[in-house]
N, C-alpha and C positions, 0 to 999 in steps of 0.2 A: 557395287554396292558394299558398303564395309563388312566385316564379319561380325557377326553376331555373338553376343556374350550370353554364357547359360550360366554361369554362376558369379559370386562375389570375386572370386579370384581370378576369373576372366576379365570383370569389369577391371581391376586393379591393373591388370596386363595392359588393357585399351587406354588407360589414362596417359598422358603425356609424360615422360619421364622425368623432366626439370620443370614444374609448373611455377613460372614466374609470378611473384604477387602484382595484382593490379593496382596501379596507382590512381586513385580518384582524382580528376581535374579540379583543382581549384578555383572558384570563381573569383575574379579579379572585380575592383570597385569601378563603377562607371561615373567618372569625375570629367567636367569641363576643364578648361585652362584656368579658371579661377580656383579648383579645387572645391566646387559645389557639384552635390549631387541633385538631378532634376527627375521629377515625375510628375504626370498628369491623374487627378484623381476625379472620379465622377460620382455623382448621387442625384437622383431624380433629374431635373433640368439643370443642374449646377455642374460646372466645370471648373476646376482647381488647378493652377499650375504652381508646383511647389519647387522651390530651391532650398536646401539645407548645406549647413557648412558648420566645422566647428566654429565655436564661439563661446559668448556668455549668456546665451538665452534671448536675444533679442527677437521679437515674433512681429513680423510686418505683415498685414493683409490690406493690399490694395492703397498701399502708402500710409496706411494708418496703424497705430499699436492695436494688436489683438483684443486687448479688453476693451478698447474704445469701438472696435468694429463688432465684435461679437460680446454685446453688454450682458448677456443673460450668463450666470455660471453653469448652467447645464450644457450650453453650447461650449464653453471653455473647457468644461470637463471632456466632454466627447472629442474635442481637439488634443488634447493632452495625454490621451489615453496610451497611444503608441510609446510615447516617452515614459509613462508611468510603468507600463508592462516591463519595458526595456531597464526601467531604473536609471534613466539618462536624462532626467528633466534639466534643464539649464545648461545642457553642454552644447546645444546647436543653435546656431542663429537661422531662423526659419524668414525667407521670404516667399509671398505668395501672393497671386491675382487670381481672382475668382469672378465668375461671370454667371448669370441667370439663377432661376429659381428662388427661393426664400432663404431666409437664414438658416434653418434646420437643414436644409439640402446645402446650403454652402459649407455648414461647418461638417456634414458627413463627406462630402467631397474633398476638404481640406484634410480630413482625418485620413482618407485612402490615398492622397497625394503624400502627406508625409510618411505613411506606413511604406509606399513604394520606393520613396526617395530614400529611405533608411535602409532598404534592402540594397539598392543601388551603390548608397555609400559603403555599407558593410554587409555583405552577402551571408555572414554566419548569423545573422539575426532573423533571416527568413522563417526558421521552422516555429520559432516562438510567434512572430507576428502571425503565420499562416495559422497556428494552432488556436489563436483568439479571434481568427476571422477578420483581422484588418485588411488583408489582400484581397477579399472578395468584394467586387463592386456589387453593391446593394441594387438590385435591378426593379425594385418596386417603384411603380410609378401612378400618378393619379388615373383613373379608369376616366374615359371619356364622357361627356354627356351625350346621352341617347334621345333621339327626336320621339315627341310623345310622352318624355319624362320631364319631371322638374329638375332633377339631377341625373347621375349615371343610373341609378336605379330607384330612386324615390320616385312615386307617382304622383300625380295630382290628387287632391282630396276628393273621394267619391260622394257623389250627390245623389241620393235615391230620387228627389223631388226639386 
C-alpha cells in the first residue's frame, strides 16, 4: 500500500509533480444526413417524434400547421416554451408526428420532444432546459378504474333505504 501522509507538507509531496489540466470532453450535435436533430417525447399516452432544423420557424404537426392542429392558445404556449426560454423562437423548422392520448398529452409530448431535439442539435443548451424541467418526462397518468367503484376512487351513492 502507498505511504501514509501525516501533515500537509507530506500531502504536497505525494501529489504528482506535473499535474496536467483535465480537458472536458465536448459533446457533439447528433444530426442526420439532412442536418436535422431527432428526438422522441412522451406524455401520458401520447408519443411525439420530432425533427428540428435551422429555418424560418415553420411548424408542422401530422402534416398540418401547428395552430390548426393545436387550436387552443394554452397548448401552443406549452409547445413553444423551450424556444421562449432559449430566446430562439422562429429560428427552427419543426416537423413532428404525434400519436395517442388527447390534445393536452400530445402538446406535452411535443414539448418534451422539442426539448430533447434541441439538446441533440446544440448540447450547450442542456443546463437551461434541464433547470426549467423540460427534459424530465412527466410520468403522471390517469389512475385506472377499480371494480365496485364508479371511477378510480369515486363510489356509488350510498342509499340507507
